[in-house]
N, C-alpha and C positions, 0 to 999 in steps of 0.2 A: 201750580199759577206760573205763568210764563210771563216775563217782563222783560221788554224791548229796552236795551240800554239807548239813550237818548244823549247825544254831547251837548245839548243845550241845558240839561238837568244838573243843576249843582249837586243834588244829593247823590245822583249817579256818579259824578265824578269822585264826590268822597267815597263811596261805597267801592268803586273799583281800586282808589287808591288805598283802601282797607285791604280788598282782596290781595294786591300786590304786596303788600307788607308782610302780611299773614303767609302767603305763598313761599316769599324770599325767606321768611324764617324758618319754614320746614325744609328748602332745599338747602339753607345753609348747613342744617344738621347733617345731612347727606354728604355734603362735600367735606366739612370738618372731619367726620367720620372717617372718611379715606387717609386723613393726614395724620390725626392725632397721635395713634399708636407709634408712628416713627420715633416720636419724642420719648414717649413712655416705655419702649419696648427694652432698654437696658434693665431697668427696674423690674420689669415684668418678668424679664429671663432670669433675674438673680432670684426672684421668689418663688417661681414655678419649677426651676430647673430646666428651661426649655433648651433644646439642643440648636445649633445654627438653621437646621431645616425647618426645627419648629417654630422657631422665630419668624423665619421667611412666611409660612404659612398662618401665622397670627396677624401678619398684614394682608397677605395675599387672599386669603381666603374671602374677606368682604369684598374685595374688588372683582374676584372670579364670578361669585354668585349675583352680585349687583350687575355686571355687564352681561351675564347670560339670561337674566330675566327681564331684562328692560322692555324688550318687545312685546312678549306676552302680556306683562303688567301694563303696559300703555293701551293694549286693546281691551285688557280687562276694565280699565276706567273708562274707556269711550263706551263700552257695551253696558257696563251696570252703574254708572254714575262716578264722576271723577271725583267728588268730595268723600264719598263712602268710601272708595278704595284708598284715599289719601288717609283717612281716619284709620283704616286697617293697618296699614303700612305703618303709620306712627305707633300704633299698640305693640305691632310685632318688633319695630325698631327699639322702643324702649324696653320691652321685656328681653330682648337680647342684651341690650346695655346693661340692664339692671342685674340679669343671670350673671354676668362677667364678675360680679364682686363676690359670688359665692364659690367659685370653682376653684379647686385645689391644683389641678394639673395642667399643662399646655394643651393635650388634647381636648379636654374639657373646654378650654378657653377658645379654641379654634373652632368649636361647635356652635358656641355663643357668637362668633363672629360670621358664621354662615347663616344663623338666624337673624342677626343685624342686617346682614345684606341683603337679606330677601326683603325685609321691610322697606330698606332704602330702595330697592328696585320699585315698589309700589308707591312710594312717595315722589321719586324724583319726576317721571314724566307726566304725573298729575297736575304737579305745581305749575309748569310751563302751558299744559293745555288748559288749566282752569284761567289763566291768564290771557291766553289769545282768545278763549271763548267768551270771558267776561269783561273785558274792557273795552271801551268805544274804540271804534277804528280809526280815529284821529289822535287818540292816547297811546295806541297800542304799540307804536315803535319805542316809544319811550319806555314803556311799561316792560318791554322785551329788554331793552338796554339795561334797565335796573336790575332784572332778573340774571341777565349775562355776566353783569359786574359783581354781583354777590356770589354767583356760582363760580366763578373765576378768581374769586381772592378768598373764597371759603376755606379753601386748604391752608392758607395763611393765618387765618384766623384760629384754625385747629392747632398749628403748630404753637401760637401763640399762647391761648387759654391752657394748652395743656403743659407748657412751660412755666406758667404763672401757678397753676396747681401743684406741679411737681416741686416748686420752690418751697413749698410750705406742708403739702399733705402726702399722703401714701398714693400709690398709683391708682387705688380703687375710686379715689375722688374724680378721676377723669370719668369713668362710667357712671357714678352717681350723678354729676353733672349733667352727662348725656340723657340720663333717665329722667331728671327733675326737667331739664328744657323740653325733652318730648312731651311730657305730661302738660307743661304749660302751653305748648304750641297746640297739641290736641285740644283743649280748651279754647283756643282762639279760632280754631278752624270749624268750629262749631257755629260760629259766627257768620261764615259766608256761604254764599249760594254754591249750587252745583250745576255741572252740565252734563251731556251724555249724546251718544249718536241716537238720533230720533230713529232710525230704521236699521237697527242692526242685522245682520244676517246671521247664518250659523256661525258658530265659534270655530276658528281655524285650530283643530287641536294638532292636526299633523304640521302645520308650518309652525305652531308654537312648540312642539317638540324639537323641529328640525333646527329651528333657529337657536333654540336654547343649546342644544348641543354642539352646533358649529360653531357659536360665540365661544362657549365653554372650550372647546379643543383649542380654538386659536390664541383665547387669553391665557390659558394654561401653558402651552407652549412658549408663549412670550414670556410669560412671568418665570417659569423654571430654566428657560434656555441659559440665562446667565449664569445659574448655580450649577447646573447639571452639565452644560456644555451643549452646543447646537448639534452635535453629531449623537448624543444619548438617544437610545432608542425611543425611549418614552416620549422626548421632546419631538423628535421627527414623526412619530405615530400621531401625536395630538394635532400637530401642525397641518400634517398632509389629511388625514381625517376631517379636521375643521374646515380645511379648503374645500374638499369634496363636497362636504354637507352643505357648503354656502352654494354650491353648485347645485345641489339637489334640491335646495330650498328656493332657490330661484326657478327651477323647471317646476317645482310643485305650485308655487304662487300663481304662475302664469296659468295654470289649468284649473286654478279655484275661481268658482263663483264669486265667494266672500273670503278674499285673501287676508292674511295677517297684516301683510305689508302688500301694497301694489309696488312691484319692483319697478314697473314702468315710470313712477316718479323719478327714478334716476336718470331718465332720458330727458327731465325737466333740467337745463343747464344750471338755473339758479338754485334749484335743490341740490343738485348734484355738487355744484361748486361750495355751497354752504356746508354741506357735510364733510367734504374734503379739508375745507378750511378749518372748520372746527375739531377735525382729527389733528391737523398739523399743528394749532395753538396748545393743545393738551400735549402733544410730544412735546413742544417745546417747553413748557412750563413743567410738567413732572419731570422731563429730564434735567432742567435747571434746578429743581427742588434737590434731587439726587445727588447732583454734582456738587451746588453752592454750599448745601447743609454741610456735606463733607468737608469742604474747603474752610467754612467758617468755623466748624469745631476742631478739625484735626489740623490746620495748620494756622488758623489765626488764633486758636484756644478759646473761641467763644463758647459760652454756656447754651443749652438748648434754648433758656428764654432769649439771650442775647442774639442768639441766631436768628429766631422769630421776628425779633424787633428790626433786625438787619434787612430783612426781606421787606419792609414797609415802603420802599420806593414802588416796589410790584402794586401795593395795595393802591397807593395815589395815582400811580399812571394807569393802571387798567380801569380804575373806578372812575377817573375823569374822562378818559377818551374813548370808554364804552358809550357815554353819553353821547359824545360828539359824532362818534363814527356813523351812528345810525341816522341821525340827522342829516349829515352831509351825503350819504348813500340814497337817501329819499328825496332831499330837496334838489339836488344836481343829476339824478338819474346816474349814479356814480359808483354802482356796486363793484364792478370790476375793478376800478381804481382803489375804492377804498380797501377792499379784501386784500388786492395784490399787493397793493402797497405797505398795508399792515404787515402781512406776512414777511415780506421783503425787510422792512424796518427792523422786525423781531428778528430774522435771521443775521443782519448786521451786528446787532446787539451780543447776540449769542456768538458768533465768529469772533468778535473782539475781545470776548472773554478768553478766547483761546490762543488769540494772536499776541495780544500785549501782556506784558510782564504786570501780574496782579499782584502787588505786595503791600497795599494799603487798602484800607475799608472803602476810603472815597472813590476809588475807581471801580471797584465791585459797585457800588451804590448807582454812579454814573451809567454802567452797563446794563444795571438791572432797570433804571429808567428807560433807556432806550427800549429794552425788550418790551416793558410795559406798555409803553406809547403804541407800539406796533399790534401788541396783542389785543389791547383796548380798542384801537379802531377797526379791527376786524372782526373782534368777538360779538357784539350784538347785530352788525347786519349779517353774518354768516346764520345766526340763528334766526332771524327775522327771514332770511330767503328759505330757510328750511319751512317755518311754520307757515309762511304766506303762500307757499305754493304746495300745502298740504288742505286736502279737502276738509270741510269744517268738522264734518262727523267724524273724522279721523285725526283729530287734533292729539290725542294721547300717543298715537302710534308716530305722529309726525316728531312730537317731542322725544319719545323713545329712541327714534333714529338719532337725533342730536345727542342725546346723552350717550347712547353706543357708541357715536363717533368720538366722543370725549374720553371715554374708558379705553377703548381701543387705542386712541392716540397717546395715552397715557402710558399703557403696558407696553407700547412700541417704544417710546422716550425712555422708560426706565430700562427696558431690555437692551435697547442699543447703548445708551451710555454705561448700563452696567457691564455688558459685555466688553465693551473697549478698556473700559477701567481694569475689569478683573484680568484681562489677558495681558495689558500692558503692564500692571503691577507686578504680577505673576513672573513676566519675564525678565524683569529687573531686579526683584528682591531677592534673589538667590543668594549672591554673595554677602549679603546684610545677614541674613538668618544663618547661613554656615558659620561665619564669623562670631556672631552671637552664641551659637551652639557650642563651639568649638571652647569658647571662653568659660561658660557656664557648666559644660560636661564634666570637668574634673572634681568639682564641688557637688553637684547633685544630677546624675545621667537624667533622671526622670523629668524633673525641672527643665533641662535642656531640651528633650524632646517635644515637652509642652510648648515652651518659648518658643522653638522653630516653627511647629505648626502654627501658632497664633501670629507670628510675623510674617509667615507666608499667606497666611489666608486674607489680611486685610491691614491697611494702616491703622485703622482703631485698635486692632489686635496689637500691632507694634507698639503703639503708645500705650496700652495697658501693660505691656512685658515692660516697657522702659519706666513706667511709673512704679511699678512692682520691685524694680531692683533696688530702689531708694538710695540715698546719699552715698552708701557705701561703695557703690558700683557706679558714680555718677559719670565716668567717662564712658563706660559701656552703654549706660543710658542713653546718653549725647549721640553715640557712635549709632546705635538702633534708630532712634529718632531721625538723624540726619540721612541715614541710608533709605527708612523709610519713606520720608517726604521726597527725596530725589525720585525713587521709584513711584510715588504718586503724581507728583506735578505734571510730568511730561504726558501720561495718558490722560490725566485730567484734561490738559489743554486740547490733545487730541479729540478727546469725546466732545468739547465745545466746538471744535471746527467741524467735525462730521455732522452733528447735530445741526448746526448753523447751515451746512451745505445743503442737508435734506430741505429744510426751509426756503432756503434760495431757490432750489429747482422747483419746489412746490408753489413758489411766487411766480416765477416765471409761466409755470402751466396756468395758474389761476388768471394770470394777465391775459393770456390768450383765450381760455376757456370760458370763464365766466359773462354773462350777460351784464349789459348795462343796468338793467331795471331790476329791483327786488323782486318784483312779481313777471315771471316770465311770460310772455304772450301766450305760450302754449297752455296755461292754466289760470283760471279765473278764481279769486278767493271771494266766496259768497259772504254776506255778512253774517255774523255770528251772535249767539245769544245765550242766556243764562237761564237756569231754572231757580226760583225760588223754593 
């Protein structure tokens, strides 16, 4: 039975609100899943014996498979029904989370993260496409604003919940909580309607395989670059192959009658600007998470839970201004100004973190608040511009483009910040590591070699060495901590300035390129409906 949504029906509005609530609950699981293990990783590594490389992939395997599968997953939802694909995604996500509590080694845990990421790829695009297909047109902008706000701050919720759980329980509790939450959301999703493409063509297998390989190559290269080095043959090969496959994907899609993605959509300025804006926002947010969490924990000495609470200015700012940005963009036909000003304000906040001496938390809070205002303003209008300029039957693919832009932006932000931090710290920490090894070596040469490597690897390693020395060597411990902090803080500030500068250039470009209206004149957005 087909039901056409009407704005004058009170039950319809209630039903649409319930749809938004349930889909936002589902997407919050995916976003929290990206961030949660950052907090739990030290405990996981201690229990499983994970090496540094394995620790990296416990985190990155989820992101890699999520980003790679988003476009095919969105198309599958459009073709076979978005609610059904969402339910399958929740089952896969929940089973992957639950399996993690029974694994014994890091390799098996990485496999469970791949499974969970595949489930997340089925969940994420279907949530937004269900909203755009199921909410009345006059309420759609607000609904997208709510979704964008939840997707924007879900990572902080992941940090916070994980911090609370680890304060009282074993790290298994994180995965148990994800599995239980997924089961609850699964039951709730059964109460909402579905939607799909009324006239799907043949499924684009070649486009799906090409896009998956292309995005996997690019994201893998970006994730591994800071660890292996950008001249590493594997990193260079993956990046080059990924870029070539992107070009192949474009050529293939232009020749297909039923393409996975109509690449000509990027000729629509609102669609293209929205995609670029989303990528820049997540470049900023995940670059900030990477840097700020280290600063709070290693310089300010905050616990993981206290660090998550310290990020709450982002939650308040993004949550509030995401609701404002869409209204302003639609009410005054000012998409260009809202997006460019939002990215520009974010750039100012990030640069300020690098320019000013941040020696107290209140300064961090103020700068994070500025960043949050900018991200909040740009976030919802960018997503609305993507979805409003995507044909009605391809809303899942449009949502997947939005989500892929997020994942690629996040990978670039972490890669950029991580590379600057690693190179800067490595170039400055040598004298401190040498001095520490020289003092420890006469007592225990093996311990000196271990300490030297840990100090050179990261400030976290240096802090751990300092803590393990104990009160009997307090002067050496203080010397190591001071030297590591000095080696850490300058590249930290440089990273903020570079990230902010990239955003500033992006803001200027968006101010020139973005059209005034959310819906570009070149594309009409037909009315949308839901299946009961």
